[in-house]
C-alpha positions as CSV (number, residue, x, y, z in Angstrom):
1,M,-154.3,-87.9,133.1
2,E,-157.5,-89.8,132.4
3,E,-157.1,-93.4,131.3
4,Y,-159.0,-92.7,128.0
5,K,-156.5,-90.1,127.1
6,K,-153.6,-92.5,127.6
7,S,-155.5,-95.1,125.6
8,F,-156.1,-92.5,122.8
9,I,-152.4,-91.6,122.6
10,N,-151.5,-95.3,122.3
11,F,-154.3,-95.6,119.7
12,M,-152.9,-92.8,117.6
13,V,-149.5,-94.3,117.6
14,D,-150.7,-97.8,116.8
15,S,-152.8,-96.5,113.9
16,Q,-149.7,-94.5,112.6
17,V,-151.8,-91.4,112.8
18,L,-149.2,-89.7,115.1
19,R,-145.6,-89.9,114.0
20,F,-142.4,-88.3,115.0
21,G,-139.5,-87.3,112.7
22,E,-139.1,-84.4,110.3
23,F,-142.2,-83.1,108.5
24,T,-143.0,-80.0,106.4
25,L,-146.5,-78.7,107.2
26,K,-148.8,-76.9,104.8
27,S,-147.7,-73.7,106.5
28,G,-144.1,-74.4,105.6
29,R,-143.1,-75.0,109.2
30,K,-140.7,-77.8,109.8
31,S,-142.3,-79.9,112.5
32,P,-140.9,-82.8,114.6
33,F,-144.3,-84.5,114.6
34,F,-147.2,-85.1,112.3
35,M,-150.8,-86.0,112.9
36,N,-152.8,-87.4,110.0
37,A,-156.4,-88.5,110.7
38,G,-156.6,-89.9,107.2
39,A,-154.6,-92.9,108.4
40,Y,-157.7,-94.2,110.2
41,K,-158.9,-96.6,107.6
42,T,-160.7,-99.6,109.1
43,G,-164.1,-100.2,110.7
44,S,-162.5,-101.1,114.0
45,Q,-160.4,-98.0,114.0
46,L,-163.4,-95.7,113.3
47,N,-165.4,-97.6,116.0
48,K,-162.7,-96.9,118.6
49,L,-162.2,-93.3,117.4
50,G,-165.9,-92.5,117.7
51,E,-165.8,-93.8,121.3
52,F,-162.8,-91.6,122.2
53,Y,-164.6,-88.6,120.8
54,A,-167.8,-89.5,122.6
55,R,-166.0,-89.8,125.9
56,A,-164.1,-86.5,125.4
57,I,-167.3,-84.6,124.4
58,N,-169.2,-86.0,127.3
59,D,-166.3,-85.1,129.6
60,K,-165.8,-81.6,128.3
61,F,-169.2,-80.5,127.2
62,G,-171.8,-83.0,128.3
63,L,-174.4,-84.4,125.8
64,E,-177.1,-81.7,125.9
65,F,-176.9,-80.8,122.2
66,D,-178.9,-81.8,119.2
67,V,-176.6,-82.1,116.2
68,L,-173.0,-83.1,115.7
69,F,-171.6,-81.2,112.6
70,G,-168.6,-82.6,110.7
71,P,-167.0,-80.3,108.1
72,A,-166.2,-81.9,104.7
73,Y,-164.4,-84.0,104.2
74,K,-162.6,-85.6,107.2
75,G,-165.3,-84.4,109.6
76,I,-167.9,-86.5,107.9
77,P,-166.8,-90.0,109.1
78,L,-165.8,-88.4,112.5
79,A,-169.4,-87.2,113.0
80,V,-171.0,-90.4,111.9
81,A,-168.7,-92.6,114.0
82,T,-169.1,-90.4,117.1
83,V,-173.0,-90.1,117.0
84,M,-173.0,-93.9,116.8
85,A,-170.7,-94.2,119.8
86,I,-172.7,-91.7,121.8
87,S,-175.8,-93.8,121.1
88,R,-174.0,-97.0,122.1
89,L,-172.3,-95.7,125.2
90,Y,-174.8,-93.2,126.6
91,G,-178.1,-94.0,125.0
92,R,-178.4,-90.4,123.6
93,D,-179.7,-90.1,120.0
94,I,-177.7,-87.2,118.5
95,K,-178.3,-86.3,114.8
96,Y,-175.3,-85.8,112.5
97,C,-174.9,-83.1,109.9
98,A,-172.2,-82.3,107.4
99,N,-171.6,-80.0,104.5
100,R,-170.7,-80.7,100.9
101,K,-167.9,-78.9,99.1
102,E,-170.3,-78.2,96.2
103,I,-174.1,-77.6,96.4
104,K,-176.1,-80.5,95.0
105,D,-178.8,-79.3,92.6
106,H,-180.7,-82.6,92.2
107,G,-182.1,-85.4,94.4
108,D,-181.1,-84.6,97.9
109,K,-180.5,-81.0,97.1
110,G,-178.5,-78.4,99.0
111,I,-175.1,-78.1,100.7
112,L,-175.9,-80.3,103.7
113,L,-175.8,-84.1,104.3
114,G,-177.6,-85.8,107.1
115,S,-180.0,-83.8,109.3
116,R,-181.1,-80.4,108.3
117,L,-180.5,-77.6,110.8
118,S,-183.4,-75.9,112.6
119,D,-183.7,-72.7,114.6
120,D,-182.6,-73.2,118.2
121,D,-180.7,-76.5,117.4
122,R,-177.7,-76.9,119.7
123,V,-174.8,-77.8,117.5
124,M,-171.4,-79.3,118.4
125,I,-168.7,-79.2,115.7
126,I,-166.2,-82.0,115.3
127,E,-162.8,-81.9,113.5
128,D,-159.5,-83.8,113.5
129,V,-157.1,-81.0,114.3
130,T,-157.1,-77.2,114.1
131,T,-153.9,-75.4,113.4
132,S,-154.9,-72.1,111.8
133,G,-158.7,-72.0,112.3
134,A,-159.2,-71.7,108.5
135,S,-161.7,-74.5,108.3
136,I,-163.8,-73.1,111.2
137,A,-163.8,-69.7,109.3
138,E,-165.5,-71.6,106.5
139,T,-167.7,-73.9,108.6
140,V,-169.4,-71.4,111.0
141,P,-170.9,-69.2,108.2
142,I,-172.3,-72.3,106.5
143,I,-173.9,-73.5,109.7
144,R,-175.3,-70.1,110.6
145,A,-176.7,-69.5,107.1
146,Q,-179.0,-72.6,107.5
147,A,-180.8,-71.6,110.7
148,D,-180.5,-69.6,113.9
149,V,-178.6,-72.3,115.9
150,D,-176.6,-72.2,119.1
151,I,-173.0,-73.5,118.4
152,V,-172.1,-75.0,121.8
153,G,-168.5,-76.0,121.1
154,L,-165.8,-77.6,119.0
155,M,-164.0,-80.9,119.7
156,V,-160.8,-81.9,117.9
157,S,-158.6,-84.9,118.5
158,L,-155.3,-83.1,119.1
159,D,-154.5,-79.6,120.3
160,R,-151.1,-78.9,118.8
161,R,-150.6,-76.1,121.3
162,E,-149.2,-73.7,118.7
163,V,-150.0,-70.0,118.5
164,G,-152.7,-69.2,116.0
165,P,-152.4,-66.9,113.0
166,K,-152.7,-63.8,115.3
167,G,-149.6,-65.0,117.1
168,T,-150.8,-64.4,120.7
169,V,-152.8,-67.5,121.8
170,S,-153.4,-71.0,120.5
171,A,-155.6,-71.6,117.5
172,L,-158.3,-73.1,119.8
173,E,-158.3,-70.1,122.0
174,E,-158.5,-67.8,119.0
175,I,-161.7,-69.7,117.9
176,R,-163.2,-69.2,121.4
177,D,-162.3,-65.5,121.3
178,D,-163.5,-64.9,117.7
179,Y,-166.7,-67.0,117.6
180,G,-167.8,-67.1,121.2
181,F,-167.9,-70.8,121.8
182,P,-165.4,-73.1,123.6
183,A,-163.0,-75.4,121.8
184,S,-161.4,-78.5,123.3
185,A,-159.4,-81.6,122.3
186,I,-159.2,-85.2,123.4
187,V,-155.6,-84.7,124.2
188,T,-153.0,-81.9,123.9
189,M,-149.4,-82.2,122.7
190,D,-148.4,-81.3,126.3
191,E,-150.1,-84.5,127.4
192,V,-148.7,-86.5,124.6
193,Q,-145.2,-85.4,125.4
194,S,-145.6,-86.1,129.1
195,Y,-147.0,-89.6,128.5
196,L,-144.6,-90.7,125.8
197,Y,-141.4,-89.3,127.0
198,N,-139.0,-92.2,127.6
199,R,-142.0,-94.6,127.7
200,P,-141.8,-97.7,125.5
201,V,-144.7,-98.2,123.2
202,N,-144.7,-101.6,121.3
203,G,-141.1,-101.9,122.3
204,S,-140.0,-98.5,121.0
205,I,-139.4,-95.2,122.7
206,L,-141.0,-92.5,120.4
207,I,-140.0,-89.5,122.4
208,D,-136.4,-89.9,123.6
209,D,-134.1,-87.1,124.6
210,K,-133.3,-86.2,121.0
211,V,-137.0,-86.0,119.9
212,K,-137.8,-84.1,123.1
213,H,-135.1,-81.6,122.3
214,A,-136.6,-81.1,118.8
215,L,-140.0,-80.7,120.3
216,D,-138.7,-78.2,122.8
217,S,-137.0,-76.2,120.0
218,Y,-140.1,-76.2,117.9
219,Y,-142.4,-75.0,120.7
220,A,-139.9,-72.4,121.8
221,E,-140.5,-70.8,118.4
222,Y,-144.2,-71.7,117.7
223,G,-145.7,-72.8,121.0
224,V,-148.3,-70.9,123.0
225,Q,-145.7,-70.2,125.7
226,K,-144.3,-67.7,123.3
227,S,-147.3,-65.5,124.0
228,K,-146.4,-65.4,127.7
229,Q,-143.0,-63.9,127.3
């Protein structure tokens, strides 16, 4: 596993973004872990987060795109932090764009924040996590209604490795199949489990045998391996 991925897992834990226990998700599923990007609250955290996204995007997709699009609301600070990190780390000046939840009818009118989209722009989408693909189903039509752009990919922070709504492949794989562009993550839950299992972090073991058993049971029911049976 790449060093930046190990550092990112530690960063999620230190920021209390990734936690283990018993959680009820919006879907009603009982999950043994929870990822909440809203827990990134400080300038130093967003600075580091942008750098992790920048490294992962460069690693998975390269930097030959024009606009980084962050869906409202959590995607907005992610997009801003990441284009700043790309400029700082790689000297590449990427524009950011985001949508509003409601169209503004005065001043800076319209549904978009930041850069306007133009025909032939190459657009990368950034999100925190994708479980059902519902936000992408809202985001892609908004982007494509603005201009004839090329959506080159989606980057999220964590791939939960659960089957998507269709129940056959993961949510990220469903996005690829449905929309025709690749989707990737800084880390996957497979990598998180492998790295944290019986490994002390700040003096505590977050994934011991009990937590691993809960994770194994959860993924036996909801994980992508279910589609391979």
